MARZAFI-837916 format. One record per residue (C-alpha): x, y, z; residue number from 0; residue in one letter. Coordinates in steps of 0.1 Angstrom, whole numbers. Layout:
BEGIN
+-------+-------+-------+------+------+
|     x |     y |     z | vodo | papa |
+-------+-------+-------+------+------+
|     X |     Y |     Z |  NUM |    A |
...
+-------+-------+-------+------+------+
! end
This chain:
BEGIN
+-------+-------+-------+------+------+
|     x |     y |     z | vodo | papa |
+-------+-------+-------+------+------+
|    15 |   -20 |    87 |    0 |    X |
|   -21 |   -14 |    95 |    1 |    X |
|   -53 |   -32 |   103 |    2 |    X |
|   -79 |   -38 |    76 |    3 |    X |
|  -113 |   -54 |    73 |    4 |    X |
|  -110 |   -89 |    59 |    5 |    X |
|   -85 |  -116 |    60 |    6 |    X |
|   -57 |  -112 |    68 |    7 |    X |
|   -64 |   -82 |    89 |    8 |    X |
|   -28 |   -72 |    95 |    9 |    X |
|   -14 |   -58 |    62 |   10 |    X |
|    17 |   -41 |    50 |   11 |    X |
|    20 |   -16 |    22 |   12 |    X |
|    55 |   -14 |     8 |   13 |    X |
|    59 |    24 |     5 |   14 |    X |
|    62 |    35 |   -31 |   15 |    X |
|    44 |     5 |   -46 |   16 |    X |
|     8 |    -5 |   -54 |   17 |    X |
|    12 |   -38 |   -35 |   18 |    X |
|    -3 |   -50 |    -2 |   19 |    X |
|    11 |   -80 |    16 |   20 |    X |
|    -8 |   -98 |    43 |   21 |    X |
|     4 |  -113 |    75 |   22 |    X |
|    -9 |  -148 |    75 |   23 |    X |
|   -34 |  -155 |   103 |   24 |    X |
|   -46 |  -190 |    95 |   25 |    X |
|   -32 |  -208 |    65 |   26 |    X |
|     3 |  -208 |    78 |   27 |    X |
|    -5 |  -205 |   115 |   28 |    X |
|    16 |  -225 |   141 |   29 |    X |
|     4 |  -224 |   177 |   30 |    X |
|    39 |  -221 |   191 |   31 |    X |
|    49 |  -193 |   167 |   32 |    X |
|    36 |  -158 |   162 |   33 |    X |
|    34 |  -146 |   126 |   34 |    X |
|    40 |  -110 |   138 |   35 |    X |
|    57 |  -101 |   171 |   36 |    X |
|    31 |   -92 |   198 |   37 |    X |
|    49 |   -59 |   206 |   38 |    X |
|    41 |   -47 |   171 |   39 |    X |
|     5 |   -58 |   171 |   40 |    X |
|    -1 |   -42 |   205 |   41 |    X |
|     8 |    -8 |   189 |   42 |    X |
|   -17 |   -10 |   161 |   43 |    X |
|   -52 |     4 |   163 |   44 |    X |
|   -79 |    11 |   137 |   45 |    X |
|   -68 |    48 |   139 |   46 |    X |
|   -31 |    44 |   132 |   47 |    X |
|    -5 |    29 |   109 |   48 |    X |
|    30 |    17 |   116 |   49 |    X |
|    58 |    27 |    93 |   50 |    X |
|    90 |     7 |    97 |   51 |    X |
|   117 |   -13 |    80 |   52 |    X |
|   101 |   -48 |    82 |   53 |    X |
|   119 |   -80 |    78 |   54 |    X |
|    94 |  -105 |    64 |   55 |    X |
|    95 |  -142 |    55 |   56 |    X |
|    72 |  -150 |    25 |   57 |    X |
|    49 |  -180 |    26 |   58 |    X |
|    36 |  -176 |    -9 |   59 |    X |
|    50 |  -166 |   -42 |   60 |    X |
|    49 |  -130 |   -54 |   61 |    X |
|    21 |  -129 |   -81 |   62 |    X |
|     7 |   -97 |   -96 |   63 |    X |
|   -29 |   -91 |   -84 |   64 |    X |
|   -26 |  -116 |   -55 |   65 |    X |
|   -19 |  -107 |   -19 |   66 |    X |
|    13 |  -123 |    -8 |   67 |    X |
|    12 |  -140 |    26 |   68 |    X |
|    42 |  -134 |    49 |   69 |    X |
|    52 |  -135 |    86 |   70 |    X |
|    70 |  -106 |   102 |   71 |    X |
|   104 |  -114 |   117 |   72 |    X |
|   112 |   -79 |   130 |   73 |    X |
|   108 |   -42 |   125 |   74 |    X |
|   133 |   -14 |   129 |   75 |    X |
|   129 |    24 |   128 |   76 |    X |
|    93 |    20 |   140 |   77 |    X |
|    71 |    51 |   137 |   78 |    X |
|    34 |    52 |   145 |   79 |    X |
|    13 |    77 |   125 |   80 |    X |
|   -24 |    86 |   128 |   81 |    X |
|   -44 |    74 |    98 |   82 |    X |
|   -60 |   102 |    77 |   83 |    X |
+-------+-------+-------+------+------+
! end
């Protein structure tokens, strides 16, 4: 998981793939629900990336060439690494 310019700004790269999935910020936003836990977002900066075993809930279908929108339910085995 890392921050990126554009929408959505929180994105996840499933290691070993060429896919990027986006954490929905607007289209599937509910005021009483966070689409990514605050404790995860607080650890992200523009200079690092989070590697973890994420549990995600998809909002959109998986289509080649289209960023799939998800929410993040949880993360285990979290490791923060400096971006190169």
